[in-house]
C-alpha positions in Angstrom: -23.1 -11.8 -2.3 -20.7 -9.6 -1.7 -21.0 -5.7 -1.7 -18.8 -3.9 -4.3 -17.1 -1.5 -2.2 -16.2 0.5 -5.9 -15.5 3.9 -3.6 -12.3 1.7 -2.4 -11.3 0.7 -6.2 -11.5 4.1 -6.8 -9.1 5.3 -3.9 -6.5 2.3 -4.5 -6.2 3.8 -8.3 -5.3 7.0 -6.7 -3.1 5.6 -4.1 -1.0 3.7 -7.1 -0.7 7.1 -9.2 0.7 9.1 -5.9 3.3 6.7 -4.7 4.7 6.3 -8.4 4.6 9.3 -9.1 6.1 10.0 -5.1 9.5 7.3 -7.1 10.6 9.0 -9.7 14.0 9.6 -9.9 15.2 13.1 -8.0 14.1 16.6 -9.9 11.3 14.6 -11.7 7.7 15.0 -10.0 7.2 16.1 -6.7 3.3 16.4 -6.4 2.5 13.8 -3.8 5.4 14.6 -1.6 4.1 12.1 1.4 3.3 9.4 -1.7 5.5 6.8 0.5 2.0 6.6 2.6 0.0 5.7 0.0 1.1 2.2 0.8 -0.6 2.3 5.0 -3.2 2.9 3.3 -2.6 -0.1 0.6 -2.9 -2.5 4.1 -5.5 -0.9 5.6 -7.3 -1.7 1.9 -6.3 -4.7 1.7 -7.4 -5.8 5.3 -10.8 -4.5 4.7 -11.3 -6.1 1.2 -9.6 -9.4 2.3 -12.0 -9.1 5.7 -15.1 -8.6 3.7 -14.5 -11.5 1.1 -12.8 -14.5 3.2 -14.2 -13.5 7.1 -17.1 -15.5 6.8 -15.9 -18.2 5.2 -12.7 -19.2 7.3 -14.4 -18.4 10.0 -17.0 -21.0 9.4 -14.6 -23.7 8.5 -16.4 -22.8 4.3 -13.2 -22.2 3.1 -9.5 -23.6 4.1 -6.0 -22.2 5.1 -4.6 -24.0 1.8 -7.7 -23.1 -0.2 -7.1 -19.1 1.0 -3.5 -19.0 1.1 -3.2 -20.5 -2.3 -6.0 -18.1 -3.9 -3.8 -15.1 -2.3 -0.3 -16.5 -3.8 -2.2 -16.8 -7.4 -3.3 -13.4 -6.6 -0.1 -11.6 -6.1 2.8 -13.9 -6.9 2.6 -13.7 -10.5 3.2 -10.4 -10.8 6.1 -10.1 -8.0 8.2 -12.8 -10.4 7.0 -10.6 -13.4 8.2 -7.3 -11.1 11.9 -9.2 -10.3 12.5 -10.3 -13.3 12.2 -6.6 -15.4 13.9 -5.4 -12.3 16.8 -7.7 -12.7 16.7 -6.8 -16.9 16.9 -2.9 -16.0 19.8 -3.8 -13.5 21.7 -6.7 -15.8 25.1 -7.4 -14.4 24.6 -5.1 -11.3 24.0 -7.8 -8.6 24.7 -10.9 -7.5 22.9 -14.2 -8.3 21.2 -14.6 -5.1 20.0 -11.1 -5.4 18.1 -11.1 -8.5 16.8 -14.9 -6.7 15.8 -13.0 -3.8 13.9 -10.5 -5.9 11.9 -13.1 -7.9 11.4 -15.2 -5.2 9.8 -12.5 -2.7 12.9 -13.4 -0.3 14.8 -10.2 1.1 18.0 -9.9 0.6 21.2 -7.4 1.5 22.9 -6.5 -2.1 26.6 -4.2 -1.7 25.6 -0.8 -3.0 22.4 -0.8 -2.8 19.9 0.1 0.6 17.1 -1.9 -0.8 15.7 -4.9 0.8 15.0 -5.9 -2.9 17.1 -4.6 -5.2 15.8 -5.7 -8.6 12.4 -4.5 -7.8 11.8 -2.3 -4.1 8.5 -2.2 -4.2 8.6 -5.6 -3.8 9.4 -5.0 0.4 5.4 -4.3 0.8 4.8 -7.8 -1.4 6.5 -9.4 1.3 4.9 -8.8 4.2 1.1 -8.0 2.8 1.9 -11.9 2.2 3.5 -12.8 5.6 0.1 -10.8 7.4 -2.1 -12.6 4.7 -0.7 -15.6 6.0 -0.7 -14.8 9.7 -4.1 -13.7 9.4 -6.0 -16.5 7.2 -3.8 -19.7 9.8 -6.0 -17.1 13.2 -8.6 -15.5 11.7 -11.1 -17.3 13.5 -9.6 -16.2 16.8 -9.6 -12.6 15.4 -11.8 -11.4 18.4 -12.9 -7.2 18.4 -11.0 -7.4 21.3 -7.8 -9.2 20.1 -7.9 -6.7 16.8 -7.9 -3.6 19.6 -5.0 -4.7 20.7 -3.1 -5.8 17.7 -3.6 -2.3 16.1 -2.5 -0.5 19.0 0.1 -2.5 19.5 0.7 -1.7 15.5 0.6 1.5 15.9 2.6 1.8 18.6 5.5 0.4 16.9 4.9 2.4 13.8 5.1 5.3 15.8 8.5 4.4 17.6 10.0 3.4 14.4 9.1 6.5 13.2 10.5 8.5 15.8 13.6 6.6 15.1 13.9 7.3 11.8 12.6 11.3 12.0 9.9 10.1 9.2 7.5 7.2 8.2 9.3 6.9 5.3 11.0 3.2 6.2 11.0 -0.2 5.5 12.5 -0.4 2.2 15.9 -0.8 3.4 17.5 -3.7 4.6 18.8 -1.7 7.7 14.7 -0.8 8.5 13.3 -3.7 7.1 11.1 -4.3 10.0 10.3 -1.3 10.3 7.9 -2.7 7.2 6.3 -5.4 10.0 5.0 -2.4 12.4 3.1 -1.0 9.1 1.5 -4.1 8.0 0.2 -4.9 11.2 -0.7 -1.7 12.1 -2.8 -0.8 8.8 -4.1 -4.2 7.9 -5.5 -5.0 11.5 -6.9 -1.5 11.7 -8.8 -2.2 8.4 -10.3 -5.9 9.5 -11.7 -3.3 12.2 -13.1 -0.7 10.7 -14.6 -3.5 8.1 -16.3 -5.2 11.6 -17.5 -1.5 12.3 -19.0 -1.2 9.0 -20.5 -4.7 9.2 -22.1 -2.9 12.4 -24.0 -0.5 11.0 -22.4 2.6 12.0 -21.4 3.9 8.4 -20.5 7.8 8.2 -21.1 9.4 5.0 -19.8 12.4 2.9 -20.3 13.0 -0.8 -18.3 10.4 -2.5 -15.2 13.7 -4.3 -14.8 15.1 -1.0 -13.3 11.8 -0.2 -11.3 11.5 -3.0 -9.9 15.1 -2.2 -9.3 13.9 1.0 -6.9 11.6 0.5 -5.5 14.0 -2.5 -4.0 16.0 0.3 -3.6 13.8 2.5 -0.7 12.8 -0.1 -0.2 15.6 -1.6 0.8 18.1 1.8 4.2 19.7 0.9 7.6 17.3 1.8 9.0 19.9 4.3 5.5 18.2 6.5 7.5 15.3 6.7 8.2 14.5 10.3 7.2 11.5 12.3 4.6 12.7 14.4 2.5 14.8 11.4 2.7 11.3 9.1 2.1 8.8 12.1 -1.3 11.4 12.4 -2.5 10.9 8.4 -1.8 7.1 9.0 -4.0 7.6 12.2 -6.6 9.5 9.3 -6.6 6.7 7.3 -8.9 4.1 8.9 -11.4 6.8 8.9 -11.2 7.4 5.6 -11.7 4.2 4.4 -14.6 3.6 6.8 -16.1 6.6 5.2 -15.4 6.0 1.4 -17.5 2.0 2.4 -20.3 3.6 2.9 -20.7 6.4 0.6 -22.5 5.0 -3.0 -20.3 6.4 -6.1 -22.4 7.5 -8.8 -23.0 4.6 -11.3 -21.5 6.5 -14.6 -17.7 6.6 -12.8 -18.3 2.9 -11.4 -16.8 1.5 -14.6 -13.5 3.6 -14.0 -13.2 2.8 -10.8 -13.6 -0.8 -11.2 -10.6 0.0 -14.0 -8.3 1.8 -11.7 -8.8 -0.9 -8.9 -7.9 -3.3 -11.1 -4.8 -1.8 -12.3 -3.6 -0.6 -8.9 -1.3 -3.3 -8.3 0.0 -3.9 -11.6 1.4 -0.3 -11.4 2.5 -0.4 -7.9 4.6 -4.0 -8.5 5.7 -3.1 -12.3 6.8 0.8 -11.7 10.8 -0.2 -11.0 10.9 -2.3 -14.1 8.7 -0.7 -16.7 9.4 2.7 -15.7 7.2 6.1 -16.0 8.0 7.5 -19.4 11.0 9.8 -19.9 9.0 12.1 -22.7 6.4 13.0 -20.2 9.0 14.0 -17.3 11.1 15.6 -19.8 7.8 17.8 -21.0 7.0 18.8 -18.1 10.2 19.6 -16.6 10.3 21.7 -19.9 7.0 23.4 -19.5 7.9 25.2 -15.5 5.8 22.6 -14.2 8.4 20.9 -12.6 9.2 23.9 -10.3 6.1 25.0 -10.0 5.4 21.6 -7.9 9.1 21.6 -6.4 8.6 25.1 -4.9 5.9 23.4 -3.2 7.1 20.6 -2.2 
């Protein structure tokens, strides 16, 4: 029976909250100034969990490529469609029909007046790369030796740094002009996640108190915006694999496991539907009226 990594569910929920807060309109909360790096954390968790769930069955042939792809599409695609529809309704009449269709069918498009590759639902850019890397993994998993994984992660990280250097930050990949950068981010983090799973499986399991792991992730994502740079962001992303290895190796207290499962379950809907649903404006207005907003902006 596959181990349930409750700590990873917990961290996935924290990362989802961070990226949603980061995406709020200019002038609102800037608490998670490096929240855009949560996407790389998602890719990393995806690689780890998918390897834990499917690697053995794909390798021994008990799970076929078609069944694997269908399973992943059933998991990912319904909310992509819903997010595309909600985003289209939110921007009713603003974009050409092909842009609306692209958002629903997960096809990147270039929209006049909008830099996003998915104008009706911008977060879908990462789901495009998630689906793409899942397909590649399902087809090639049995050939992925540790040596090949090390090579893929090294090449992926080199591409990540090159793209970050060009952009001046790792906050890239969502726009049409830099869409290729998303491929670099997913190659490094996803295959690093698989590699970290194999390291964990081999028996090297460094541990820390569970709360120290949570604090570590929050600390990396809450760092002030003034520290945003290609080299600083690259260093943070390079630290994520070790954080996941430690998280997978420590046990969450039983009293928090139900909360962790809930956080893991809502993280994906929260992320992919954030644009179509938005965060309640009354909540943001209330926080701004208390002066909390100015405190956060001065930090970031």
